[in-house]
C-alpha positions as CSV (number, residue, x, y, z in Angstrom):
1,M,0.1,0.0,0.1
2,G,1.6,3.2,-1.1
3,F,2.0,6.2,1.5
4,L,-0.9,8.2,0.2
5,N,-3.4,5.4,0.3
6,L,-2.2,4.5,3.8
7,T,-2.5,8.2,4.8
8,T,-6.0,8.5,3.4
9,V,-7.1,5.3,5.4
10,T,-5.4,6.5,8.4
11,V,-7.2,9.9,8.4
12,M,-10.5,8.5,7.3
13,S,-10.5,5.8,10.0
14,G,-11.7,8.5,12.4
15,F,-14.9,8.8,10.7
16,Y,-15.8,5.1,10.3
17,T,-16.2,2.1,12.4
18,Y,-15.5,-1.4,11.4
19,Q,-16.6,-4.6,12.6
20,L,-14.8,-7.8,11.7
21,Q,-16.6,-11.0,12.0
22,E,-14.1,-13.9,12.2
23,M,-15.2,-17.4,11.5
24,P,-13.6,-20.5,12.1
25,V,-11.5,-22.4,9.7
26,F,-13.5,-25.1,8.3
27,E,-12.3,-28.2,6.4
28,P,-15.0,-30.6,5.0
29,N,-15.6,-33.8,6.8
30,D,-17.6,-36.9,6.6
31,Y,-20.5,-35.4,8.4
32,F,-20.3,-32.4,6.1
33,W,-20.4,-34.3,2.8
34,A,-23.3,-36.7,4.2
35,H,-25.6,-33.8,5.0
36,H,-24.8,-31.5,2.0
37,W,-23.5,-33.5,-0.8
38,D,-26.0,-35.6,-3.0
39,G,-23.5,-37.0,-5.1
40,K,-24.9,-35.1,-8.3
41,E,-22.7,-31.7,-7.9
42,E,-19.1,-31.6,-8.1
43,K,-17.5,-31.5,-4.4
44,W,-16.0,-28.1,-4.9
45,K,-19.3,-26.6,-6.0
46,V,-21.2,-28.0,-2.8
47,Y,-18.4,-26.5,-0.6
48,A,-18.5,-23.2,-2.4
49,R,-22.5,-23.1,-2.1
50,V,-22.4,-23.8,1.7
51,M,-19.7,-21.5,2.5
52,Q,-21.7,-18.8,0.4
53,Q,-24.6,-19.5,2.5
54,L,-22.7,-19.4,5.8
55,I,-21.2,-16.1,4.9
56,A,-24.7,-14.6,3.9
57,K,-26.3,-15.7,7.0
58,Q,-23.5,-14.6,9.4
59,S,-23.3,-11.1,7.5
60,G,-26.9,-10.5,6.9
61,L,-26.4,-10.2,3.1
62,K,-28.3,-11.8,0.4
63,T,-26.9,-14.5,-2.0
64,S,-26.6,-13.8,-5.8
65,D,-26.2,-16.6,-8.5
66,S,-24.9,-14.0,-11.1
67,W,-21.5,-14.3,-12.7
68,V,-19.1,-11.5,-12.6
69,T,-19.4,-11.2,-16.5
70,D,-23.2,-10.6,-15.8
71,K,-22.1,-7.7,-13.7
72,L,-19.8,-6.5,-16.3
73,K,-22.3,-6.8,-19.1
74,Y,-24.9,-4.8,-16.9
75,K,-22.2,-2.1,-16.2
76,E,-21.8,-1.6,-20.1
77,L,-25.5,-1.4,-20.5
78,V,-25.8,1.2,-18.0
79,R,-22.8,3.3,-19.2
80,A,-24.1,3.0,-22.8
81,K,-27.5,4.5,-21.6
82,K,-25.8,7.4,-19.9
83,D,-23.7,8.1,-22.8
84,K,-26.7,8.2,-25.1
85,S,-28.5,10.6,-22.5
86,K,-25.7,13.3,-22.8
């Protein structure tokens, strides 16, 4: 982090409060697979889905099934509309 960025964060930290929620490290075990994996999905997808649900529940945020590429396409559409309105 550069000096200017560090200085900005330091100065701004007086105006914001941060809350860090640390979750325990989790490694899938037999119980996890027995209760969350039906054998149809790849194991990494099951793990990612369950972790996403846990983080969303802990943070109070909603989950989203959209991909980053979908978000980028949406941004392009919004920018195109803004450019046309000028």
